[in-house]
Structures are given as C-alpha cells and as structure tokens.
N, C-alpha and C positions, 0 to 999 in steps of 0.2 A: 176367621171373621168373614162376614158377608151379610148381605141383605137379601130381600126378595129376589133381586136380580140373579143371585147365585143359583137359586132353584131353577129359575128360567133358563139360565145358561146351561146348567147340568141336564135339564130336560132336552134342550136342543142338541147338546153334545151326544147324549144317549141315542137319540134318533139318528144322528149322523153316523155314529159308529155302527149301529144296527144295519143301516143301509150299506155302509162300507163293507161289512162282513158278508152280507148277502151277495154283493157284487163279487167280492174276492172268492167266495166259496163257489159261486156259479162259474166264474172264470176257471177255477181249479177243475171243476167237473167237466167243462167243455174242452179243456186243453190238456188232457192227460196228466193232471196233477200240478200244472204250473199255476200259481207260484208254489214252490215247495214249502216255503215258510212265510207265514203271515205274522208279523211282529207288532206288538203294542208297546209303546214307550211313553211313560208319564214322567216328565222331568221335574215336576213339582207336586209329587203325590200327596204330601201332607199327611195328616192323621185321620182325615175323614170326619172330624168333629168341628162343629161350629158352636161358639158360645155367644149368646145374645145378652148383652149387658146394657140394657136400656134404662133400668131403674135403680141401679146400685151406684152410690157415690164411692169412688175408689179411695178417697181420703178418710172416709168414715170407718170406724171400727165396726165390723159386721156382727150383727146379732143373728140368732137362729132365724127370726122372722124375715130378715133381709135375704137369706139364702132362698127362702120360698118365693121371693119376688124375682130372683135372678133365674131366668129360664136357660137351661142348657138343652140344646137341641142337637141330638146326634142324627145326622142325615146321611143318606146314601151319597157319598162323594163319587167322583169319577171312577176311582178304582173299583169300588163295589158295584157300580152300575155296569161297568164293562165286563166284570167277571160273571155277572148274573145273566148276561145275554145268552140266547139259545145258541147262536153261532159262536164259535170260539177262535181265538188267536192260537198260534202254535207256541208262542212265548210271550210272556208279560214281564216288562221291566218297570219297577217302581223306584224312582229316585227322589231323594230329598236331602237337603243340606243339614236338616235338623234330625239328629239321631233319635231323639225322643219321639218325634212325629212319625218317622218311618217304622219304629218299633211298635208304636201304638197302632198304626195302620195294619201292620202284619198281624198283630195280636187280634185286632177286631175282625179282620178277614178270616183268620184261622178259626176263631170262635163261631163264625157263621158257616164254616165248612166250605169256603170259597177258594182256599189256597190249594194248589196242587204242585207237582214237580215241574211245572212250566212257569211258575212265578218266581221272580228274582227281585230281591229288595236290596237296595244299596244306599248308603249314606255318603254324600260327597257333593262336589261341585258338578252341576249338570253339564257344564261344558266338557269336562273330562269324559263323562259317560256318553255324550252325543258323539264325540270323536271315536270312542270305542265301538259304538253301534255302527256308525257310518263306515268305519274301516272293515267291519265284518259283513257288510251287505254285499252280496254279489247278484248276478242276474236272476238267481232263483229265489230271491227273498224280496219281500215288500215290507214296508213299515209305516205304521200310523203313529205319528209323534204328537203328543199333547204337551205344549209349553204354555203354562198359564201362571207366569210369575207375578209377584207383588211389585216388582220394580224392574231394574235393568240388570238382572243377573245373567242374562244370555248374551254372550259375546257375539258380535257380528260374524266373526270367523266360524262360529259354530253353525250359523245359518248358511254361510257361504259353502261350507264343505258338503252340504246336502245336495248341491247342484248336480244334476245328472244322475242322481240315485232314484230308486223307486220308493219315494217317500211322499206321504201326504202329511202335511204339517198343519 
C-alpha cells in the first residue's frame, strides 16, 4: 500500500542509487578494481505491487462493477528500478518476511527478464539476513542497504553491527 508519496520516494531513491553506482564504478576504474564487490541489499523487498482501494467498501459483497472501480496499479518498485539501472551491482539480495510477496517479486522480475545469477531472494527475518551480510563484508566489498519497513521490524543491534563497515544505509 502507499500513496503519491511512494512514487516520489521511489523516484528519489532511484536517482540516489544511480549516482551511488556511478561513483562506485568510477572508484573501481580509478583504483585497479576496488571495490571488488558492490552489493545491494533490500530488507523489505515486498512484491512490487500496490493496490489502491479508495472506492470499494470492504464490508460490501462485491459485484463485477465494483471491481472496475477498484484500481490495481502495478508500479516499478525499488527492486525493479535498481535492476533496470545501466550500472550494475555485483550481487543483489531481496529479503521479505512474507513468502508470497518475495515469490511474487521474483516471478514479476523474471517475467521482465531482470533476474540473473547475481540475484538472491530470501524469505525470513531481515535481522538474520543483515547479520549474515555484515559478517561476510570485508575490505573489498561495499554494500548499499535499503531498509524501508512498515513498523519496527529492524532491531537496533542490526543497525549497530554495521558500524565500521563499508555500508551506505
């Protein structure tokens, strides 16, 4: 779910990631390949779909005409936008607690030809996957982490363990 601010937020995010990748690829070119790996991590990847339900009463038994007034908008979410950029990450991690959402995302991205062998999809607690990512980062890896939760699903310890790592959050 979301509103007009969702599109604005995604547009700003896409511009940020595009600039981030240009800088990282430029740095790589100037410094004999460093960083060796540029990683993207989306901790709340979702399904990439938004349903706008402004005109349908949930308590009413829906008729065919009602479905015509309920707009379903499938928009380019963060995952799709990142995968479509000209500059690429070396690895992409998409995480969501909702197995149905992560499977829908994987299917949608696959249908659009955006998935490759550098894309990894996982269902589970984001805190577990942050810990795994951070424990595998060394001096030759950098990561851009997107955490855009609906609530308080991110433990403070997950943020704390990023200290001193080459991470943009």
